[in-house]
LODOVO-993939 format. One line per 8 residues: number of its first residue (from 1); their letters; for each residue y, z, x of N, C-alpha, C, CB. Coordinates in steps of 0.05 Angstrom, whole numbers, padded with zeros to 5 digits, m for minus. Each point is the difference from the previous one (the first is absolute). Glycine has a CB too. Layout:
LODOVO-993939
NUM	a	Y Z X Y Z X Y Z X Y Z X | ...
end
This chain:
LODOVO-993939
1	mtdnvlii	m00024 00000 00017 00024 00000 m00017 00025 00000 00018 m00025 00025 m00037 | 00044 m00042 00031 00024 m00002 00015 00024 00011 m00015 m00019 m00040 00024 | 00039 00050 m00010 00024 00010 m00013 00021 m00021 m00002 m00011 00045 00017 | 00006 m00069 m00006 00020 m00021 m00001 00006 m00009 m00028 m00014 m00014 00046 | 00039 00010 m00053 00008 m00009 m00026 m00003 m00030 m00002 00032 00039 m00005 | m00021 m00053 00025 m00002 m00029 00001 m00021 m00008 00020 00049 m00005 m00013 | m00069 m00010 00004 m00022 m00008 00018 m00003 m00031 m00002 m00024 00045 m00005 | 00027 m00058 00027 m00003 m00029 00002 m00024 m00005 00019 00050 m00010 m00009
9	qsaskyrg	m00070 m00004 m00002 m00024 m00005 00016 m00007 m00030 00001 m00017 00045 m00013 | 00018 m00056 00037 m00008 m00028 00005 00014 m00019 m00019 m00044 00016 00016 | 00069 m00011 m00022 00016 m00016 m00019 00006 m00027 00013 00020 00041 m00021 | m00027 m00062 00006 00006 m00028 00010 00013 m00016 m00023 m00039 00002 00032 | 00054 m00022 m00023 00014 m00017 m00020 00001 m00028 00011 00027 00039 m00017 | m00036 m00058 00000 00002 m00029 00005 00020 m00012 m00019 m00047 m00002 00017 | 00063 m00017 m00007 00016 m00018 m00017 m00010 m00028 00006 00041 00031 00000 | m00058 m00040 m00018 m00014 m00025 00005 m00020 00004 00023 00040 m00027 m00016
17	kiqvltdi	m00037 00011 00037 m00018 00003 00023 00013 00017 00022 m00020 m00044 m00011 | 00044 00053 00006 00014 00016 00021 m00005 00029 m00005 00036 m00036 00004 | m00045 00050 00017 m00005 00029 m00002 00026 00015 00007 m00049 m00006 00011 | 00060 00020 m00030 00026 00014 00003 m00005 00028 00012 00020 m00027 m00038 | m00041 00040 00028 m00007 00027 00010 m00029 00000 00007 00036 00022 m00028 | m00043 m00008 00050 m00028 00000 00009 m00010 00029 00004 00007 m00045 00021 | m00025 00054 m00038 m00014 00026 00004 00019 00023 00007 m00040 m00026 00014 | 00060 00031 m00031 00019 00021 00005 m00011 00027 m00009 00038 m00033 m00005
25	dlsvapge	m00039 00052 00024 m00008 00027 m00006 00025 00018 00004 m00049 m00008 00013 | 00057 00022 m00033 00024 00017 00003 m00002 00022 m00022 00028 m00038 00018 | m00020 00062 m00010 00000 00022 m00020 00025 00017 00005 m00051 00001 m00002 | 00060 00012 m00020 00023 00017 00001 m00007 00026 m00015 00032 m00040 00003 | m00028 00062 00010 m00007 00026 m00012 00024 00012 m00015 m00032 00008 00037 | 00027 00011 m00054 00023 00013 m00014 00020 00011 00019 m00031 00011 m00038 | 00056 m00017 00034 00021 00011 00017 00004 m00015 00026 m00009 00043 m00020 | m00007 m00064 00025 00003 m00015 00024 00019 m00024 m00003 m00047 00013 00012
33	rvallghn	00063 m00018 00009 00019 m00023 m00001 m00010 m00020 00021 00039 00030 m00015 | m00047 m00053 00006 m00011 m00021 00018 00019 m00024 m00001 m00048 00016 m00008 | 00055 m00026 00032 00016 m00024 00002 m00018 m00024 00003 00038 00026 00021 | m00032 m00046 m00036 m00016 m00026 00002 00019 m00020 00012 m00029 00011 m00041 | 00022 m00020 00065 00017 m00018 00015 m00013 m00027 00004 00021 00039 00023 | m00005 m00060 m00018 m00011 m00026 00005 00022 m00021 m00003 m00046 00015 m00015 | 00043 m00037 00029 00019 m00022 m00003 m00001 m00011 m00028 m00005 m00012 00049 | 00025 m00003 m00057 00000 m00015 m00025 m00025 m00017 m00001 00051 00000 m00004
41	gagkstlm	m00066 00001 m00018 m00025 m00015 m00002 m00025 00014 00011 00028 m00040 00003 | m00024 00065 00006 m00023 00015 00011 m00019 00010 m00022 00029 00014 00038 | m00019 m00012 m00063 m00017 00008 m00022 00009 00026 m00013 m00036 m00024 00022 | 00059 00035 m00015 00008 00026 m00010 00004 m00001 m00031 00022 00011 00044 | m00006 m00031 m00052 00006 m00002 m00029 m00025 m00006 m00016 00047 m00015 00011 | m00064 m00002 00000 m00025 m00006 m00014 m00017 00025 m00004 00001 m00047 00019 | m00002 00063 00002 m00016 00025 m00002 00012 00018 m00021 m00013 m00004 00048 | 00039 00007 m00049 00012 00017 m00020 m00005 m00011 m00029 00035 00013 00033
49	kmilgltp	m00034 m00039 m00036 m00005 m00011 m00027 m00030 00004 m00008 00036 m00035 00009 | m00054 00036 00011 m00028 00005 m00006 m00003 00030 m00009 m00014 m00036 00033 | 00029 00054 m00019 m00002 00028 m00008 00011 00004 m00028 00006 00013 00048 | 00015 m00028 m00055 00012 00002 m00027 m00017 m00014 m00021 00045 00002 00022 | m00065 m00017 m00014 m00016 m00015 m00020 00013 m00026 m00009 m00018 00043 m00014 | 00040 m00051 00028 00013 m00025 m00008 m00013 m00025 00012 00042 00026 m00002 | m00057 m00021 00024 m00015 m00022 00013 m00029 00009 00003 00042 m00016 00024 | m00061 00000 m00034 m00028 00009 00003 m00011 m00002 00028 m00007 m00015 m00047
57	lsggditi	m00011 00032 00054 m00013 m00001 00026 m00020 m00023 00001 00006 00049 00006 | m00009 m00062 00017 m00021 m00019 00004 m00025 00013 00010 00034 m00035 00010 | m00031 00059 00001 m00023 00016 00009 00009 00028 00007 m00022 m00041 00018 | 00004 00060 m00016 00006 00027 00006 00007 00017 m00024 00016 m00016 00043 | m00003 00038 m00039 00004 00019 m00021 00025 00017 00005 m00049 00002 m00009 | 00064 00004 m00012 00023 00017 00001 m00002 00020 m00023 00029 m00036 00021 | m00023 00062 m00015 00001 00020 m00021 00024 00018 00004 m00050 m00001 m00004 | 00061 00010 m00019 00022 00019 00000 m00011 00024 m00016 00037 m00035 00003
65	sgakpgsa	m00043 00057 00012 m00013 00023 m00012 m00025 m00008 m00015 00045 00023 m00003 | m00060 m00041 00014 m00025 m00009 m00013 00003 m00022 m00020 m00016 00045 00008 | 00041 m00052 m00016 00004 m00020 m00020 00005 m00028 00012 00019 00035 m00030 | m00026 m00055 00016 00003 m00028 00010 00029 m00009 m00004 m00048 m00010 m00010 | 00059 m00006 00028 00027 m00010 m00003 00004 m00015 m00026 00003 m00004 00049 | 00019 00009 m00062 00006 m00012 m00026 m00011 00015 m00024 m00001 m00042 00024 | m00016 00061 m00020 m00011 00016 m00022 00022 00019 m00010 m00047 m00003 00018 | 00044 00014 m00042 00020 00018 m00011 00003 00024 00018 m00011 m00015 m00046
73	aaragtaf	m00011 00026 00056 00001 00024 00017 00015 m00006 00026 m00043 00016 m00020 | 00037 m00040 00032 00014 m00007 00025 00029 m00005 m00004 m00042 m00020 00016 | 00050 00007 m00038 00028 m00005 m00006 00015 00026 m00004 m00012 m00044 m00020 | m00001 00063 00006 00013 00026 m00006 00005 00016 00026 m00022 00000 m00045 | 00005 m00005 00065 00002 00016 00025 00015 m00014 00022 m00041 00021 m00013 | 00052 m00045 00008 00013 m00015 00021 00029 m00007 m00007 m00045 m00019 00012 | 00062 00024 00008 00028 m00008 m00003 00006 m00021 00021 00014 00046 m00017 | 00003 m00065 00010 00006 m00023 00018 00030 m00005 00001 m00045 m00020 m00011
81	lpesvnfh	00055 00017 00035 00028 m00008 00004 00000 m00026 00016 00016 00048 m00001 | m00010 m00071 m00012 00001 m00026 00015 00025 m00002 00017 m00026 m00021 m00037 | 00026 00002 00055 00023 m00005 00017 00025 m00008 m00016 m00031 m00013 00037 | 00027 m00005 m00056 00022 m00009 m00017 m00006 00009 m00028 00010 m00040 00029 | 00002 00062 m00037 m00005 00012 m00026 00020 m00011 m00021 m00020 00042 00022 | 00010 m00049 m00045 00018 m00011 m00021 m00004 00016 m00026 m00003 m00046 00021 | 00026 00051 m00034 m00001 00014 m00026 00017 m00016 m00020 m00006 00045 00023 | 00005 m00037 m00048 00015 m00014 m00021 00030 00005 00005 m00038 00005 m00034
89	ptltgreq	00053 m00026 00038 00028 00003 00009 00018 00013 m00021 m00007 m00039 00028 | 00000 00037 m00054 00018 00011 m00020 m00004 00030 m00006 00002 m00046 m00019 | m00024 00057 00030 m00005 00028 m00003 00015 00017 00020 m00045 m00011 m00019 | 00050 00035 00013 00012 00019 00020 m00023 00011 00016 00039 00011 m00030 | m00033 00002 00052 m00020 00013 00016 m00016 00021 m00016 00028 m00008 00040 | m00013 00024 m00056 m00013 00020 m00017 m00019 m00013 m00021 00040 00030 00007 | m00031 m00051 m00020 m00016 m00013 m00020 m00025 m00013 00012 00041 m00009 m00026 | m00039 m00003 00049 m00023 m00012 00013 m00021 00021 00007 00029 m00037 00017
97	ltlfarla	m00020 00058 m00005 m00018 00021 00009 m00012 00015 m00024 00026 00006 00042 | m00011 m00003 m00064 m00011 00012 m00024 m00022 m00017 m00012 00045 00022 m00009 | m00040 m00049 00009 m00020 m00018 m00010 m00026 00002 00016 00036 m00031 m00014 | m00034 00032 00041 m00024 00002 00017 m00014 00026 m00006 00022 m00028 00035 | m00007 00050 m00039 m00012 00026 m00005 m00016 m00001 m00026 00037 00023 00025 | m00026 m00036 m00046 m00014 m00002 m00025 m00026 m00016 00002 00044 00004 m00024 | m00042 m00026 00040 m00024 m00017 00004 m00021 00015 00015 00029 m00041 00000 | m00021 00058 00018 m00020 00016 00016 m00013 00021 m00017 00027 m00008 00041
105	ggtqpdin	m00013 00018 m00061 m00012 00020 m00018 00000 00027 00014 m00028 m00034 m00022 | 00016 00054 00010 m00001 00027 00011 00026 00014 m00003 m00033 m00016 00032 | 00036 00038 m00016 00024 00016 m00001 00024 m00016 00010 m00027 00042 00007 | 00048 m00042 m00023 00024 m00015 00007 00016 00014 00022 00002 m00019 m00047 | 00004 00006 00068 00015 00012 00023 00029 00003 m00006 m00033 m00019 00031 | 00047 00034 m00014 00029 00003 m00002 00013 m00025 00014 m00003 00052 m00001 | 00012 m00071 m00015 00010 m00025 00010 00025 00004 00018 m00018 m00023 m00041 | 00035 00041 00032 00025 00005 00015 m00007 00011 00028 00025 00009 m00043
113	tlldrvgl	m00044 00009 00044 m00008 00012 00026 m00012 m00022 00019 m00008 00044 m00023 | m00008 m00061 00011 m00012 m00022 00016 00021 m00018 00011 m00041 00003 m00028 | 00060 m00012 00011 00021 m00018 00009 00017 00013 00021 m00001 m00022 m00044 | 00006 00048 00041 00016 00014 00020 m00015 00002 00026 00022 00026 m00037 | m00049 m00022 00035 m00016 00002 00024 00001 m00025 00018 m00030 00031 m00025 | 00033 m00054 00012 00000 m00025 00015 00029 m00010 00005 m00045 m00012 m00019 | 00064 00029 00013 00028 m00007 00006 00014 m00018 m00020 m00013 00005 00046 | 00004 m00005 m00071 00011 m00017 m00020 00014 00016 m00023 m00035 m00034 00010
121	adatnnri	00042 00058 m00004 00012 00017 m00021 00026 m00012 m00010 m00020 00040 00021 | 00035 m00053 m00004 00026 m00011 m00008 m00003 m00027 m00014 00022 00023 00038 | m00046 m00035 m00037 m00004 m00026 m00012 m00020 00001 m00023 00010 m00021 00043 | m00015 00045 m00053 m00020 00004 m00021 00004 m00017 m00024 m00005 00046 00015 | 00030 m00049 m00024 00007 m00014 m00024 00011 m00028 00005 00008 00044 m00022 | m00010 m00053 00046 00009 m00027 00007 m00022 m00021 m00005 00031 00019 00034 | m00024 m00043 m00043 m00019 m00021 m00003 m00013 m00007 00026 00026 m00018 m00039 | m00052 00012 00039 m00014 m00007 00025 00011 m00026 00011 m00041 00024 m00017
129	atyskgmr	00052 m00041 00001 00012 m00024 00010 00023 00005 00020 m00011 m00022 m00043 | 00022 00046 00042 00022 00007 00019 m00011 00014 00025 00031 00004 m00039 | m00057 00001 00040 m00012 00014 00023 m00002 m00019 00024 m00026 00031 m00032 | 00030 m00020 00055 m00006 m00014 00025 m00030 00000 00004 00045 00012 00021 | m00054 m00028 m00001 m00029 00000 00006 m00009 00028 00008 00003 m00048 00015 | 00013 00062 00001 m00008 00027 00008 m00002 00019 m00023 00022 m00009 00043 | m00005 00006 m00063 m00001 00017 m00024 m00024 m00007 m00016 00050 00004 m00001 | m00057 m00029 m00001 m00025 m00007 m00015 m00024 00011 00014 00022 m00042 m00017
137	qrlglaqv	m00021 00042 00044 m00023 00011 00015 m00002 00030 m00005 00006 m00035 00035 | 00016 00049 m00037 00000 00028 m00007 m00012 00005 m00028 00041 00007 00030 | m00033 m00024 m00049 m00011 00002 m00027 m00030 m00004 00000 00044 m00016 m00019 | m00053 m00003 00036 m00029 m00004 00002 m00014 00024 00011 00009 m00048 00007 | 00004 00061 00012 m00012 00025 00011 m00001 00022 m00021 00017 m00013 00046 | 00003 00014 m00063 00000 00020 m00022 m00024 m00006 m00018 00050 00005 00002 | m00056 m00030 m00006 m00023 m00008 m00016 m00026 00011 00012 00024 m00041 m00016 | m00026 00038 00043 m00023 00011 00015 m00003 00030 m00005 00005 m00037 00035
145	llgrpkva	00018 00051 m00037 m00001 00029 m00002 m00004 00009 m00029 00030 00002 00039 | m00032 m00020 m00058 m00003 00008 m00028 m00024 00019 m00005 00021 m00043 m00013 | m00043 00036 00024 m00024 00016 m00003 m00007 00013 00026 m00016 m00029 m00037 | m00009 00037 00039 m00011 00010 00025 m00022 m00019 00009 00012 00049 m00012 | m00004 m00072 00022 m00020 m00021 00007 m00020 00010 00021 00034 m00035 m00012 | m00058 00026 00010 m00020 00006 00020 00004 m00018 00025 m00032 00015 m00036 | 00041 m00039 00031 00005 m00020 00021 00028 m00012 m00005 m00050 m00010 00006 | 00066 00009 00015 00026 m00014 m00001 m00001 m00023 00020 00025 00042 m00014
153	lldeptsg	m00020 m00067 00004 00001 m00023 00017 00029 m00009 00002 m00047 m00015 m00014 | 00057 00015 00038 00028 m00006 00005 00002 m00024 00018 00013 00049 m00006 | m00002 m00071 m00005 00002 m00025 00015 00029 m00003 00010 m00038 m00021 m00028 | 00043 00024 00054 00026 m00001 00011 00020 00017 m00016 m00010 m00046 00017 | 00004 00072 m00019 00016 00017 m00018 00029 00004 00008 m00042 00023 m00010 | 00049 m00027 00035 00028 00004 00008 00016 m00025 00000 m00015 00037 00028 | 00004 m00059 m00039 00015 m00025 m00001 00025 00004 m00017 m00043 m00026 00005 | 00066 00019 00007 00025 00001 m00014 00014 00028 00001 m00018 m00035 m00029
161	ldpisrqd	00006 00054 00043 00011 00026 00001 00016 00005 00026 m00038 00016 m00029 | 00060 m00001 00027 00015 00007 00024 m00014 00022 00015 00043 m00013 m00023 | m00035 00019 00048 m00014 00020 00016 m00004 00027 m00013 00018 m00024 00039 | 00003 00034 m00052 m00002 00027 m00013 m00020 m00002 m00023 00047 00011 00012 | m00046 m00032 m00028 m00019 m00004 m00022 m00029 m00002 00010 00037 m00022 m00027 | m00040 00010 00050 m00027 m00002 00011 m00011 00027 00007 00011 m00045 00019 | 00006 00062 m00008 m00009 00027 00006 m00007 00015 m00026 00029 00001 00041 | m00013 m00004 m00061 m00005 00013 m00026 m00026 m00010 m00012 00049 00004 m00008
169	lyaiidel	m00055 m00030 00011 m00024 m00011 m00011 m00025 00012 00014 00024 m00043 m00011 | m00023 00045 00037 m00023 00012 00014 m00003 00029 m00006 00006 m00034 00036 | 00016 00048 m00042 m00002 00028 m00009 m00015 00001 m00026 00043 00012 00023 | m00038 m00031 m00041 m00015 00000 m00026 m00029 m00008 00005 00043 m00013 m00024 | m00048 m00005 00042 m00028 m00007 00007 m00015 00025 00010 00014 m00048 00011 | 00000 00064 00006 m00012 00024 00009 m00007 00019 m00023 00026 m00005 00043 | m00008 00006 m00063 m00005 00017 m00023 m00025 m00010 m00015 00049 00010 m00004 | m00051 m00037 00001 m00024 m00011 m00014 m00025 00008 00015 00028 m00039 m00016
177	aaqgtavl	m00028 00036 00043 m00023 00007 00015 m00006 00030 m00002 00010 m00038 00032 | 00011 00054 m00032 m00004 00029 m00002 m00013 00008 m00026 00039 00007 00029 | m00035 m00022 m00050 m00012 00006 m00026 m00028 m00012 m00003 00045 00003 m00020 | m00055 m00016 00042 m00027 m00010 00000 m00003 m00030 m00004 m00013 00044 m00015 | 00035 m00059 00013 m00002 m00029 m00004 m00008 m00014 00026 00035 00003 m00037 | m00054 m00021 00035 m00007 m00017 00023 00020 m00023 00001 m00049 00013 m00003 | 00063 m00016 00025 00022 m00019 00002 m00007 m00022 00020 00033 00036 m00011 | m00032 m00062 00002 m00004 m00023 00017 00026 m00016 00001 m00050 m00002 m00011
185	iashalte	00062 m00001 00035 00026 m00012 00003 m00003 m00026 00017 00023 00045 m00003 | m00017 m00068 m00010 00001 m00025 00015 00028 m00004 00009 m00038 m00020 m00027 | 00042 00016 00053 00027 m00001 00011 00002 m00016 00025 00009 00044 m00021 | 00015 m00055 00026 00006 m00012 00026 00019 00018 00016 m00006 m00046 m00020 | 00015 00068 00008 00018 00018 00013 m00015 00019 00018 00033 m00003 m00039 | m00040 m00006 00063 m00018 00015 00017 00011 00027 00008 m00018 m00043 00016 | 00044 00044 m00009 00012 00025 00008 m00002 00021 m00021 00031 m00026 00029 | m00027 00018 m00054 m00002 00019 m00022 m00028 00011 m00003 00037 m00024 m00023
193	veaqtdri	m00057 00007 00020 m00027 00009 m00006 m00012 00015 00024 m00006 m00039 m00032 | 00016 00033 00056 m00011 00015 00023 00003 00030 m00003 00012 m00040 00029 | 00011 00048 m00040 00005 00029 m00002 m00007 00011 m00027 00037 m00006 00032 | m00043 m00011 m00052 m00003 00009 m00027 m00028 m00003 m00012 00047 m00012 m00006 | m00067 00004 00022 m00027 m00004 m00010 m00020 00014 00017 00013 m00044 m00019 | m00036 00049 00008 m00021 00015 00013 m00020 m00019 00015 00004 00036 m00034 | m00006 m00060 00025 m00019 m00019 00011 00011 m00028 m00002 m00038 00030 m00012 | 00029 m00047 00031 00010 m00028 00000 m00024 m00019 m00002 00039 00013 00029
201	ailrkglk	m00038 m00031 m00049 m00020 m00021 m00002 00014 m00027 00004 m00029 00028 m00032 | 00017 m00045 00049 00012 m00026 00006 m00018 m00023 m00007 00025 00022 00037 | m00015 m00041 m00052 m00014 m00024 m00008 00009 m00024 00017 m00006 00018 m00047 | m00012 m00035 00055 00007 m00025 00013 m00018 m00022 m00011 00014 00025 00042 | m00001 m00044 m00055 m00014 m00023 m00012 m00023 00009 m00017 00014 m00028 00039 | m00009 00048 m00056 m00021 00009 m00019 m00021 00019 00012 00008 m00042 m00022 | m00005 00049 00047 m00019 00019 00012 00015 00026 00006 m00027 m00038 00020 | 00013 00060 m00023 00011 00026 00008 m00006 00003 00030 m00006 00021 m00046
209	vaddtlan	00027 m00019 00062 m00003 00002 00029 00006 00027 00011 00011 m00048 00003 | 00000 00066 m00019 00005 00027 00009 00002 00018 m00025 00024 m00016 00041 | m00032 00041 m00037 00001 00020 m00022 m00004 00028 00012 m00017 m00034 m00034 | 00039 00047 00041 m00002 00026 00012 00027 00013 00001 m00040 m00015 00028 | 00041 00040 m00017 00025 00013 00004 00015 m00015 00023 m00018 00045 m00016 | 00044 m00041 00017 00016 m00012 00021 m00009 00008 00028 00039 m00002 m00032 | m00046 00028 00035 m00008 00011 00026 m00027 m00013 00008 00023 00043 m00009 | m00042 m00046 m00010 m00025 m00012 00007 00002 m00030 00006 m00022 00035 m00028
217	lsrlaklp	00039 m00049 00013 00004 m00028 00005 00012 m00004 00027 00006 m00008 m00049 | 00012 00025 00057 00013 m00002 00026 m00021 00005 00022 00043 00015 m00019 | m00060 00005 00015 m00021 00006 00020 m00019 m00023 00003 00004 00049 m00010 | m00013 m00061 m00013 m00019 m00022 00001 00012 m00025 00012 m00023 00020 m00040 | 00049 m00025 00035 00012 m00024 00010 00005 00001 00030 00022 m00005 m00044 | m00020 00030 00055 00004 00004 00029 00026 m00014 00009 m00050 00003 00007 | 00070 m00001 m00024 00026 m00012 00008 00014 00019 00019 00003 m00025 m00043 | 00012 00015 00062 00013 00017 00020 00024 00015 m00011 m00016 m00031 00035
225	trlrilvr	00022 00053 m00022 00024 00015 m00005 00022 m00009 00020 m00027 00040 m00017 | 00051 m00043 00007 00022 m00009 00017 00014 00025 00011 00005 m00043 m00026 | 00000 00043 00053 00015 00020 00013 00025 m00013 00011 m00041 00027 00012 | 00064 m00016 m00019 00025 m00010 00011 00012 00023 00017 00009 m00033 m00039 | m00005 00028 00065 00009 00020 00018 00030 m00005 00005 m00046 00004 00022 | 00062 00016 m00028 00029 m00001 00007 00004 00012 00027 00013 00002 m00049 | m00001 m00017 00067 00002 00009 00028 00029 00004 00008 m00043 m00024 00011 | 00046 00038 00011 00027 00004 00011 00011 m00026 00010 m00011 00048 00012
233	egqadqia	00037 m00050 m00011 00013 m00025 00008 m00010 m00011 00027 00040 00015 m00026 | m00047 m00040 00026 m00008 m00014 00024 m00029 00004 00008 00046 00006 00014 | m00062 00008 m00031 m00027 00006 00007 m00021 m00017 m00016 00016 00046 00011 | m00007 m00064 m00028 m00018 m00014 m00017 m00021 m00017 00015 00036 m00001 m00034 | m00027 m00013 00055 m00019 m00016 00016 m00021 00017 00013 00036 m00034 00008 | m00028 00057 00003 m00018 00018 00013 m00022 00010 m00019 00037 00013 00031 | m00028 m00004 m00055 m00019 00011 m00019 m00018 m00022 m00012 00033 00036 m00011 | m00022 m00060 00007 m00016 m00022 m00010 m00023 m00006 00020 00040 m00019 m00024
241	eatggari	m00034 00019 00050 m00021 m00005 00020 m00020 00022 00001 00033 m00026 00026 | m00023 00051 m00029 m00018 00023 00002 m00019 00002 m00024 00035 00023 00027 | m00025 m00031 m00050 m00017 00004 m00024 m00015 m00025 m00008 00033 00033 m00015 | m00024 m00057 00026 m00012 m00025 m00009 00012 m00010 m00026 m00042 00013 00023 | 00065 m00001 m00030 00013 m00008 m00025 00020 m00023 00005 m00006 00046 m00017 | 00021 m00053 m00004 00019 m00021 00002 00028 00011 m00005 m00034 m00034 m00016 | 00053 00027 00033 00027 00009 m00004 00013 m00014 m00024 00004 00009 00050 | 00006 00006 m00068 00012 m00011 m00024 00030 m00005 00004 m00034 00024 m00028
249	ngasvely	00047 m00006 00042 00028 m00003 00008 00004 00018 00024 00016 m00011 m00048 | 00008 00016 00055 00005 00016 00023 m00007 00030 m00003 00034 m00032 00012 | m00041 00040 m00036 m00004 00028 m00004 m00027 00008 m00012 00049 00002 m00006 | m00066 m00021 00001 m00026 00007 m00012 m00022 m00019 00009 00024 00017 m00039 | m00049 m00006 00037 m00024 m00014 00008 m00020 00003 m00023 00008 00007 00050 | m00022 m00028 m00057 m00019 00000 m00022 m00028 m00006 00010 00037 m00013 m00032 | m00056 00029 00023 m00028 m00006 00005 m00017 00009 m00023 00008 00006 00049 | m00033 m00016 m00049 m00019 00006 m00022 m00025 00013 00010 00018 m00039 m00026
257	cdaghkmq	m00029 00057 00010 m00025 00012 00008 m00017 00005 m00025 00021 00022 00040 | m00047 m00020 m00037 m00017 00005 m00024 00002 00030 m00007 m00031 m00038 00012 | 00023 00044 m00036 00003 00027 m00011 m00014 00021 00017 00004 m00019 m00045 | m00027 00011 00057 m00016 00019 00015 00013 00008 00027 m00040 m00020 m00021 | 00059 00004 00031 00013 00006 00025 00029 00008 m00003 m00031 m00032 00022 | 00039 00037 m00047 00028 00006 m00005 00010 00025 00014 m00006 m00022 m00044 | m00009 00044 00043 00009 00024 00012 m00001 m00002 00031 m00016 00026 m00040 | m00003 m00040 00050 m00002 m00005 00029 00025 m00015 00010 m00051 m00001 m00004
265	elrriaam	00059 m00019 m00011 00024 m00016 00008 00025 00018 m00002 m00022 m00042 m00016 | 00024 00058 m00005 00023 00017 m00003 00003 00020 00024 m00003 m00005 m00050 | m00020 00016 00058 00000 00019 00022 00008 m00014 00026 m00035 00028 m00023 | 00024 m00052 00027 00006 m00016 00024 00030 m00006 00002 m00046 m00019 m00001 | 00058 00011 m00022 00028 m00007 00000 00018 00025 00004 m00011 m00039 m00030 | 00003 00061 00016 00016 00025 00002 00000 00010 00029 m00011 00011 m00048 | m00011 m00016 00063 m00002 00010 00027 00019 m00015 00019 m00047 00012 m00009 | 00060 m00033 00000 00018 m00015 00017 00027 00014 00003 m00022 m00042 m00014
273	gdviadie	00026 00064 00000 00023 00017 00004 00025 m00008 m00014 m00020 00009 00043 | 00043 m00002 m00031 00026 m00003 m00012 00009 m00029 m00004 00011 00043 00019 | m00025 m00061 m00006 00007 m00028 m00004 m00006 m00009 m00028 m00009 m00009 00048 | m00008 00023 m00063 m00007 m00006 m00028 00019 00016 m00018 m00049 m00008 00012 | 00065 m00006 m00027 00018 00013 m00019 m00013 00007 m00026 00038 m00025 00021 | m00056 00008 m00031 m00013 00005 m00026 m00023 m00019 m00003 00043 00016 m00021 | m00061 m00010 00003 m00023 m00018 m00007 m00002 m00002 m00030 m00025 00013 00042 | 00026 m00038 m00052 m00004 m00005 m00028 m00027 m00012 m00005 00050 m00007 m00006
281	mtpprled	m00065 00019 m00012 m00027 m00009 m00005 m00002 m00011 m00029 m00019 00034 00032 | 00009 m00059 m00035 m00002 m00013 m00026 m00029 m00008 m00004 00048 m00016 00002 | m00063 00030 m00020 m00027 m00008 m00006 00000 m00025 m00017 m00015 00048 00003 | m00008 m00061 m00007 m00002 m00023 m00017 00010 00006 m00028 m00038 m00018 00027 | 00054 00001 m00039 00010 00004 m00027 m00018 m00017 m00019 00047 00009 00016 | m00043 m00004 m00042 m00016 m00015 m00020 00005 m00030 00003 00002 00039 m00031 | 00022 m00047 00038 00005 m00029 00004 m00018 m00011 00022 00048 00007 m00016 | m00051 00008 00038 m00017 m00009 00021 m00029 m00002 m00009 00031 00021 00034
289	lyrhyake	m00040 00000 m00048 m00027 00000 m00010 m00005 m00022 m00020 m00002 00049 00008 | 00021 m00054 m00025 m00002 m00021 m00020 m00004 m00027 00014 00028 00026 m00033 | m00011 m00031 00053 m00003 m00025 00015 m00028 m00002 00013 00050 00000 00009 | m00059 00022 00001 m00026 00000 00014 m00023 m00007 m00020 00018 00034 00033 | m00018 m00020 m00056 m00023 m00003 m00018 00002 m00025 m00017 m00004 00049 m00001 | 00029 m00058 m00004 00003 m00023 m00018 m00001 m00027 00014 00028 00028 m00028 | m00030 m00028 00055 m00001 m00025 00014 m00029 m00010 00001 00040 00012 00027 | m00043 m00038 m00022 m00026 m00013 00001 m00017 00012 00023 00020 m00042 m00019
297	gqt	m00045 00044 00014 m00018 00009 00021 m00005 00030 00000 00015 m00038 00026 | 00000 00054 m00042 m00003 00028 m00002 m00018 00007 m00023 00045 00008 00021 | m00061 00014 m00018 m00017 00010 m00021 00004 00029 m00003 m00034 m00036 00008
end
């Protein structure tokens, strides 16, 4: 028995003779935030449509708390925020959210509180036709918050949002996860998801090529750590020769080392004495790991 809410097993999809997804295995546990990354055409949107039951599988299996995609139970337990969300333009934000709440059934939520939570308190009674893209995205997020979804699928959720609104959105995603919702986020905003998710899954041409925590992906990729040495004036050539690094300008030297030798290199550089003004260490970032796993020839 597994505790995972969303379970994808050997999911495949053909469009005619073209295989769009190949044997995808992916699971998300309650309260877990998983980032789904991949170039355009990698299969992210197709996978989300299969989870929603909008696109049938060609092979494999998907369940949401044991229910099949598209079933009443799966729909009741799944919330979805598309990249480009559209609502009836003549309705107000309050009217649209009230309509969704009635369609969902159950206990009616406090609409004003929800709209305030997503930063739309001042636009509650404005027609949606007057909303900016970012405001419509906020209204879509309020729709996600209507119930207590078991799974939340967010497709480029920060599209159209300013930096402060992006921070607010991820705070709400954290709240969803804290209440036990399994969150799957498809995004190209690597810097954001690096700090805001628990696990990273990467698709390349319909294949899953990575699925682990950032720390484990970094360890498996064996990408080097960058060391930038700030040196005293006129000493850059000397330190570059001594360390085997490259002089970047007259005041710094750059070299790379693998994670296993990082402390050894730091001790060696520190032992050079007062000629070293400072050492900046930059481990592999998600962007580096994404390039590594998403390029051809990697598995």
